[in-house]
C-alpha positions as CSV (number, residue, x, y, z in Angstrom):
1,X,0.0,0.0,0.0
2,X,1.5,3.3,-1.1
3,X,1.9,6.5,1.0
4,X,-0.8,9.1,0.2
5,X,-2.0,12.3,1.8
6,X,-4.2,15.2,0.9
7,X,-1.2,17.5,1.4
8,X,2.3,17.3,2.5
9,X,2.9,18.0,6.2
10,X,4.3,21.5,6.8
11,X,7.6,22.6,8.2
12,X,9.8,19.9,6.8
13,X,12.3,19.5,4.0
14,X,11.9,17.1,1.1
15,X,14.3,16.4,-1.8
16,X,14.1,16.4,-5.5
17,X,14.1,12.8,-6.8
18,X,16.7,12.1,-9.5
19,X,17.0,8.8,-11.3
20,X,20.7,8.4,-10.4
21,X,19.7,8.4,-6.7
22,X,16.8,5.9,-6.8
23,X,18.8,2.7,-6.2
24,X,20.4,4.3,-3.2
25,X,17.1,5.6,-1.8
26,X,15.5,2.2,-2.1
27,X,18.5,0.4,-0.7
28,X,19.2,2.8,2.3
29,X,15.7,4.2,2.9
30,X,17.0,7.7,4.1
31,X,15.0,9.6,6.6
32,X,13.4,12.0,4.1
33,X,9.7,13.0,4.6
34,X,8.9,13.2,0.9
35,X,10.4,13.5,-2.7
36,X,9.5,15.7,-5.5
37,X,9.3,14.0,-8.9
38,X,9.6,15.7,-12.3
39,X,6.5,14.3,-14.1
40,X,7.9,14.8,-17.6
41,X,10.8,12.4,-16.9
42,X,8.4,9.5,-15.7
43,X,5.6,9.5,-18.3
44,X,6.5,6.1,-19.9
45,X,4.2,3.2,-18.8
46,X,5.9,0.0,-17.6
47,X,9.6,-0.7,-17.6
48,X,12.3,-0.1,-14.9
49,X,11.7,3.6,-14.3
50,X,8.0,3.1,-13.7
51,X,8.7,0.2,-11.3
52,X,11.3,2.2,-9.4
53,X,9.0,5.2,-8.9
54,X,6.2,2.9,-7.7
55,X,8.7,1.4,-5.2
56,X,9.6,4.9,-4.0
57,X,5.9,5.8,-3.7
58,X,5.4,2.8,-1.4
59,X,7.7,4.3,1.2
60,X,7.6,8.0,0.7
61,X,5.1,10.8,0.0
62,X,5.5,12.3,-3.5
63,X,5.1,15.8,-4.9
64,X,4.6,15.8,-8.7
65,X,6.1,18.7,-10.6
66,X,5.4,19.4,-14.2
67,X,7.1,21.7,-16.8
68,X,5.1,20.5,-19.9
69,X,1.5,21.5,-19.4
70,X,2.2,24.9,-20.9
71,X,-0.5,26.6,-18.9
72,X,0.3,30.0,-20.4
73,X,0.4,28.7,-24.0
74,X,-1.9,29.8,-26.7
75,X,-2.8,26.3,-27.9
76,X,-4.1,23.2,-26.1
77,X,-0.9,21.2,-26.0
78,X,-1.4,20.8,-22.3
79,X,-4.6,18.7,-22.9
80,X,-2.4,15.8,-24.0
81,X,-0.4,16.3,-20.9
82,X,-3.6,16.1,-18.8
83,X,-4.2,12.5,-19.9
84,X,-0.7,11.6,-18.7
85,X,-1.3,13.6,-15.5
86,X,-4.5,11.9,-14.8
87,X,-2.9,8.5,-15.2
88,X,0.1,9.4,-13.0
89,X,-2.2,10.8,-10.3
90,X,-4.1,7.5,-10.2
91,X,-0.9,5.4,-10.3
92,X,1.4,7.3,-7.9
93,X,-1.1,9.2,-5.7
94,X,1.0,12.4,-5.3
95,X,0.2,14.6,-2.3
96,X,0.4,17.7,-4.5
97,X,1.0,18.7,-8.1
98,X,2.7,21.8,-9.5
99,X,3.6,23.6,-12.7
100,X,4.4,27.0,-14.1
101,X,1.8,29.5,-15.5
102,X,4.0,30.1,-18.5
103,X,4.5,28.3,-21.8
104,X,6.7,25.7,-23.4
105,X,4.8,24.8,-26.6
106,X,3.4,26.7,-29.6
107,X,1.3,24.2,-31.6
108,X,3.8,21.5,-32.8
109,X,6.9,23.5,-31.7
110,X,8.4,22.6,-28.3
111,X,10.8,24.9,-26.6
112,X,13.4,23.5,-24.2
113,X,12.8,26.3,-21.8
114,X,10.0,27.9,-19.8
115,X,9.1,31.1,-21.6
116,X,7.5,34.2,-20.0
117,X,4.1,35.7,-20.9
118,X,3.0,39.3,-20.6
119,X,1.2,40.0,-17.3
120,X,-2.0,41.4,-18.7
121,X,-5.7,40.9,-17.9
122,X,-6.0,38.9,-21.1
123,X,-3.2,36.6,-20.0
124,X,-4.6,36.3,-16.5
125,X,-8.0,35.2,-17.9
126,X,-6.4,32.7,-20.2
127,X,-4.2,31.1,-17.5
128,X,-7.1,31.0,-15.1
129,X,-9.2,29.0,-17.6
130,X,-6.4,26.5,-18.1
131,X,-5.8,26.2,-14.4
132,X,-9.5,25.5,-13.8
133,X,-9.3,22.6,-16.4
134,X,-6.2,21.1,-14.7
135,X,-7.6,21.4,-11.2
136,X,-10.8,19.8,-12.3
137,X,-8.6,16.9,-13.6
138,X,-6.6,16.9,-10.3
139,X,-9.8,17.3,-8.3
140,X,-7.7,19.5,-6.0
141,X,-5.6,22.6,-6.2
142,X,-2.2,22.7,-7.9
143,X,0.7,25.0,-7.1
144,X,2.1,27.5,-9.6
145,X,5.8,28.4,-9.6
146,X,7.4,31.8,-10.4
147,X,9.7,31.9,-13.4
148,X,13.3,33.0,-13.9
149,X,13.1,35.1,-17.0
150,X,15.7,36.8,-19.3
151,X,13.4,39.6,-20.4
152,X,10.1,41.3,-19.6
153,X,7.2,42.5,-21.9
154,X,6.4,46.2,-22.4
155,X,2.8,45.1,-22.6
156,X,2.7,43.9,-19.0
157,X,0.2,45.8,-16.9
158,X,1.2,44.3,-13.4
159,X,4.1,42.6,-11.8
160,X,4.5,38.8,-11.5
161,X,3.6,38.7,-7.8
162,X,0.3,40.5,-8.4
163,X,-0.3,38.2,-11.4
164,X,0.2,35.0,-9.3
165,X,-1.8,36.5,-6.4
166,X,-4.7,37.1,-8.8
167,X,-4.4,33.5,-10.1
168,X,-4.7,32.3,-6.5
169,X,-7.7,34.5,-5.8
170,X,-9.6,33.5,-9.0
171,X,-8.8,29.8,-9.2
172,X,-7.9,28.7,-5.6
173,X,-4.5,27.4,-6.8
174,X,-1.5,27.5,-4.4
175,X,2.0,28.9,-4.8
176,X,5.4,27.3,-5.1
177,X,7.9,30.2,-4.7
178,X,11.3,29.5,-6.2
179,X,13.7,31.7,-4.2
180,X,16.5,31.2,-6.7
181,X,14.3,32.4,-9.6
182,X,13.4,35.5,-7.7
183,X,17.1,36.4,-7.4
184,X,17.7,35.6,-11.1
185,X,14.9,38.1,-11.9
186,X,16.5,40.7,-9.7
187,X,19.7,40.4,-11.6
188,X,18.1,40.2,-15.1
189,X,15.2,42.6,-14.7
190,X,16.0,44.8,-11.7
191,X,13.1,43.5,-9.5
192,X,13.8,43.2,-5.8
193,X,13.8,39.5,-4.7
194,X,13.2,40.6,-1.2
195,X,10.1,42.6,-2.2
196,X,8.9,39.6,-4.2
197,X,9.2,37.2,-1.3
198,X,7.6,39.7,1.1
199,X,4.6,40.2,-1.1
200,X,3.8,36.5,-1.6
201,X,0.5,35.6,0.3
202,X,2.1,33.1,2.7
203,X,-1.2,31.4,3.5
204,X,-1.3,30.1,-0.1
205,X,2.2,28.7,-0.2
206,X,2.3,24.9,-0.4
207,X,6.0,24.3,-1.1
208,X,9.2,26.4,-1.4
209,X,12.3,25.7,-3.6
210,X,15.6,26.3,-1.8
211,X,18.8,25.8,-3.6
212,X,22.4,25.9,-2.3
213,X,25.9,25.0,-3.3
214,X,26.0,21.2,-2.9
215,X,28.5,18.5,-2.5
216,X,28.5,16.1,-5.4
217,X,25.6,13.7,-5.2
218,X,23.6,15.7,-2.7
219,X,19.9,16.1,-3.5
220,X,18.3,19.5,-3.9
221,X,16.0,20.7,-1.1
222,X,12.2,21.2,-1.3
223,X,10.3,22.6,1.7
224,X,6.7,22.6,2.8
């Protein structure tokens, strides 16, 4: 019987699950409350990778992170991803699911990066609609993560924090603040990372990304 929960317990530190570490995790069973899994790396059905992830699920809570739903994209590429998401939710029973309110696809074109969108009322309405569809599939809220971007749009009417806060207010989604991304944006675009962190509605935060200089082989930290 696998581990499952409506949400991850707060005030603890999980780790990002990487394939290279799975054998060691299953062998040594480290005292880690939960692992975050990148959904896009585990979409194949059957085979060794699927069996390994099922074995991890049997001993640890899982958080499922996505980068391929393209919630801010103009087309419905994410609908194919929803079928995979629905199957993986049923199979691995993640405690929570997260993605980015930006885009990675344009029709048949796939970009190997998360690309920004203008923060406008039109974009907000579009992403809210897409989030509603995903959360109906999930039957629970998902978390949205802030982006590290190399540029900003002149058409933007509001800042990213206000945009994400409006997503939360309209859809009931949660927030996954990436602290590193906030500092990247401070360097690239001049936004204060401290101001971004201070303005996040803390009551809607379900997970936080913390990154640090690591010894080789050390797993990245995820916090709830």
